C-alpha positions in Angstrom: 0.0 0.1 0.0 1.6 3.2 -1.1 0.2 6.8 -1.0 3.0 8.2 -3.1 1.2 10.1 -5.8 4.2 11.2 -8.0 5.6 7.7 -8.7 4.7 4.1 -7.9 6.0 1.9 -5.1 8.6 0.1 -7.2 10.0 3.5 -8.6 10.2 4.8 -5.0 11.9 1.7 -3.8 14.6 2.0 -6.5 15.0 5.7 -5.7 15.6 5.0 -2.1 17.9 2.1 -2.9 20.0 4.4 -5.0 20.0 7.0 -2.2 21.4 4.3 0.0 24.1 3.3 -2.5 25.1 6.9 -2.8 25.3 7.3 1.0 27.6 4.1 1.1 29.9 5.7 -1.5 29.9 9.1 0.3 30.8 7.4 3.7 33.6 5.5 1.8 35.0 8.8 0.8 35.3 10.3 4.1 38.7 10.8 5.8 39.8 8.0 8.1 40.0 9.9 11.3 37.9 9.1 14.3 35.4 11.8 13.9 34.6 11.0 10.2 34.2 7.3 11.1 31.6 8.0 13.9 29.8 10.5 11.9 29.9 8.2 8.8 28.7 5.3 10.7 25.6 7.4 11.8 25.0 8.5 8.2 25.3 5.0 7.0 22.9 3.7 9.5 20.1 6.2 8.8 20.9 6.7 5.1 20.5 3.0 4.3 17.6 2.6 6.5 15.4 4.9 4.5 14.8 2.4 1.7 14.6 -0.6 4.1 11.8 1.2 6.1 10.0 2.3 2.9 10.0 -1.3 1.8 8.5 -2.2 5.2 5.9 0.5 4.7 4.8 -1.1 1.4 3.8 -4.3 3.4 1.8 -2.3 5.9 -1.2 -4.1 7.3 -3.3 -1.0 7.6 -3.4 2.7 6.9 -2.3 3.2 10.6 0.7 0.8 10.2 1.6 2.5 6.8 1.6 5.9 8.6 3.8 4.6 11.5 6.3 3.1 9.1 6.4 6.1 6.9 7.2 8.2 10.0 10.2 6.1 10.5 11.3 6.7 6.9 10.8 10.5 7.6 12.9 10.3 10.7 15.7 8.5 9.1 15.8 10.7 6.1 15.8 13.9 8.2 18.6 12.5 10.3 20.5 11.7 7.2 20.3 15.4 6.1 21.6 16.4 9.7 24.7 14.1 9.3 25.5 15.4 5.9 25.1 19.0 7.2 27.6 18.1 10.0 30.0 16.5 7.7 30.2 19.7 5.6 30.3 22.0 8.6 32.9 20.0 10.4 35.0 20.3 7.2 35.1 16.5 6.7 34.1 16.9 3.1 33.5 19.9 0.8 29.9 20.9 0.8 29.7 20.9 -3.0 30.3 17.1 -2.9 27.3 16.7 -0.7 24.9 19.1 -2.5 23.3 16.5 -4.9 22.8 14.0 -2.2 21.4 16.5 0.3 19.0 17.7 -2.4 17.8 14.1 -3.1 17.3 13.6 0.5 15.2 16.7 0.8 13.2 15.5 -2.3 12.7 12.1 -0.7 11.7 13.7 2.6 9.2 15.9 0.9 7.5 13.1 -0.9 7.5 11.0 2.4 5.9 13.9 4.4 3.3 14.4 1.5 2.5 10.7 1.5 2.0 10.7 5.3 -0.4 13.7 5.0 -2.4 12.0 2.2 -2.6 8.8 4.1 -3.8 10.7 7.3 -6.6 12.4 5.2 -7.8 9.1 3.9 -8.1 7.5 7.4 
């Protein structure tokens, strides 16, 4: 069950998986110091869980279950943005290298929020 109006569930699954792969590549490109390792691990966890939790929402048993699972997607995506901002502001990576991925995260987040609002209005 998906309430994403702009694309079907399979397209969004692919988009969130591609996002996860891009997060993995970003984390692999971070410096090898302790700070980058800790922040990178945080980004890796939440960035890869966006797609995993979206897939779980596609198997929701009810509209309330869908909304609850999508709320997790929202949180993980927003947290990913936070860690990318921290990476840039701490000088661990040039902000220009993060721009496209942050934009993608913001687009995914916007679609998830819209989907949650639509699902709530249908309840």
